[in-house]
C-alpha positions in Angstrom: 116.2 76.0 121.6 113.9 79.0 122.8 112.6 80.6 119.0 111.2 84.0 119.2 108.5 84.7 116.1 109.9 87.4 113.9 107.1 89.1 111.9 108.1 88.5 107.8 108.8 92.7 107.6 112.0 92.5 109.5 114.1 91.2 106.2 114.6 94.7 105.0 115.8 96.2 107.7 118.2 93.8 109.0 119.6 93.2 106.1 120.9 96.4 106.0 121.7 97.0 109.3 124.0 93.6 108.8 125.4 94.9 105.7 126.6 98.0 107.4 127.9 96.2 110.9 130.2 94.2 108.0 131.2 97.2 105.6 132.0 99.0 109.4 133.6 96.0 111.2 137.1 96.2 108.9 137.8 99.6 110.2 136.0 100.7 113.1 134.5 98.0 115.9 133.0 100.9 117.8 130.7 101.8 114.7 130.5 98.0 113.9 129.0 97.7 117.2 126.8 100.2 116.9 124.7 98.7 114.0 125.2 95.1 115.6 122.7 96.9 118.6 120.4 98.3 116.1 120.0 94.9 114.8 119.1 93.6 117.7 116.9 96.0 118.4 115.1 96.0 114.9 115.1 92.2 115.6 113.2 92.9 118.8 110.9 94.9 117.7 109.5 93.1 114.9 108.9 90.3 117.4 105.7 88.0 117.0 105.1 86.1 120.2 102.3 83.5 120.0 99.1 84.6 121.8 96.1 82.6 123.3 93.2 84.7 124.4 91.9 84.7 128.2 89.0 82.5 128.9 86.1 83.8 128.1 84.1 85.7 125.0 85.0 89.5 125.7 86.7 91.5 123.1 90.5 91.3 123.6 93.1 94.1 123.1 94.0 94.4 119.7 97.4 95.8 120.6 100.3 95.6 123.2 101.0 98.9 124.9 99.2 101.1 127.8 95.7 102.4 127.9 95.7 106.3 127.5 92.0 106.7 126.5 88.8 105.5 127.8 85.6 107.8 126.5 81.8 107.1 125.5 81.0 108.6 122.6 79.3 108.5 118.6 81.0 106.6 116.3 79.7 107.7 112.5 81.8 105.4 110.3 81.0 101.9 110.9 79.3 101.8 113.9 77.0 104.2 113.7 76.0 104.3 117.6 77.5 105.0 121.0 80.7 103.2 121.5 83.3 103.3 124.0 86.2 104.3 122.8 89.7 102.7 124.1 93.0 104.8 123.2 95.9 102.3 123.5 99.6 103.6 123.7 102.4 101.7 121.8 106.2 102.6 122.6 109.1 101.5 120.9 109.6 98.9 123.3 106.0 97.0 122.7 105.2 94.4 120.6 103.5 96.4 117.7 101.6 93.1 115.7 97.9 94.2 115.7 95.3 91.4 116.6 91.4 91.1 116.2 89.3 92.0 119.3 86.4 90.0 118.0 85.7 87.1 115.9 84.1 88.2 112.6 84.1 89.4 109.1 86.1 92.4 108.1 83.0 94.4 106.3 84.9 97.8 106.5 88.6 98.9 105.5 89.5 102.4 104.8 93.4 103.9 104.8 93.9 107.4 105.3 96.8 109.5 104.7 98.3 112.2 107.1 100.8 113.8 109.3 103.3 111.8 112.1 102.6 113.5 115.5 103.3 112.2 118.5 100.7 109.5 119.1 100.2 110.7 122.7 99.1 113.8 121.2 95.2 114.8 121.0 95.9 116.1 117.5 97.6 113.1 116.0 94.0 110.9 116.6 93.0 113.5 113.8 95.5 114.2 111.5 97.8 111.4 111.6 98.0 108.7 109.2 95.7 105.9 109.9 93.8 102.8 109.0 90.4 101.6 109.8 89.3 98.4 110.4 85.1 97.4 110.7 84.6 93.9 112.1 81.4 92.2 112.1 79.4 88.8 113.2 76.0 88.0 114.2 76.1 89.5 117.5 79.2 91.6 117.9 81.0 94.1 116.2 84.7 96.1 117.1 85.9 99.1 115.1 90.0 99.0 114.8 92.0 102.1 114.3 96.0 101.6 113.4 97.2 105.5 114.0 100.9 106.1 113.0 103.2 108.3 115.0 106.1 110.3 115.5 108.4 107.2 114.7 105.9 104.9 113.3 105.4 105.9 109.5 104.3 102.6 108.1 100.9 100.8 108.9 100.3 96.9 107.2 97.5 95.7 107.1 97.2 92.3 105.9 93.4 91.5 105.5 91.2 92.9 102.9 87.2 93.1 102.8 85.2 89.8 103.6 88.2 88.0 105.0 87.1 86.2 108.3 88.8 86.8 111.5 89.1 84.7 115.0 89.3 86.5 118.0 92.8 87.4 118.7 94.1 86.8 115.3 97.1 88.6 113.6 96.0 91.2 111.0 98.7 94.1 110.8 101.4 95.4 112.4 103.0 99.3 112.9 106.2 100.3 112.5 107.8 101.7 115.3 105.6 104.4 118.2 102.2 104.3 117.9 98.9 104.4 118.7 95.8 102.0 118.3 92.2 102.6 119.1 89.2 100.3 119.2 85.2 101.2 119.2 83.0 98.7 120.9 79.1 99.4 120.9 78.0 100.5 124.2 74.6 99.0 124.5 76.4 95.6 124.4 79.8 96.0 126.1 81.0 96.5 129.7 84.5 97.5 130.0 86.9 96.1 132.7 90.0 98.0 131.9 91.7 101.3 133.2 93.9 104.2 132.4 97.1 103.5 132.4 96.8 99.8 132.5 99.4 97.7 130.5 97.4 95.4 128.3 98.7 92.8 125.6 97.4 92.3 122.3 95.1 88.7 121.3 95.2 88.4 124.9 94.0 90.9 127.5 90.0 91.2 128.1 88.7 94.7 127.2 85.7 94.0 128.9 82.5 91.7 128.6 79.6 91.3 126.6 76.1 92.1 127.8 73.0 90.3 126.8 
């Protein structure tokens, strides 16, 4: 039997929807069916499929979704150098589990409260609630930002400073539509993706390391 892995945070919402479906089933099957559909959608949203990184040692995508931003700019918080910035938009239909783009140690972690603007808007990148994760190893580094959206109002980060992550390892999840950004030092990285491309967390190569 096919088993679809589900993130552990599905339990509370699923329990509420099951309870509502049970209550409404006694007097209104239409409402009961509505909550059953919501339950299926809820379970689907929290799916956590197994992922195997693509061959090679380049950084992999930290999120499922569509690439909506690629630029080169100075990153002042963690990398403190020119970096390739990649923005990925996650719709409600995407897997929302986040994965480490590189193997390394978490040496920076910062949560920032904020607003819940549409994750596609430019203002959301500056104003929305977010969580920053900096990863380093001897030769490579990456800086990831989980950004909440209009519907996504809860960010879960399951790692702490000094934790070691493998390339493609799960580190958290953002509930419902959101955005994830990744900065990689320009001096050692050549991007191989384009705007509008669909990527998968822990699997799709963002580019290649340069010696």
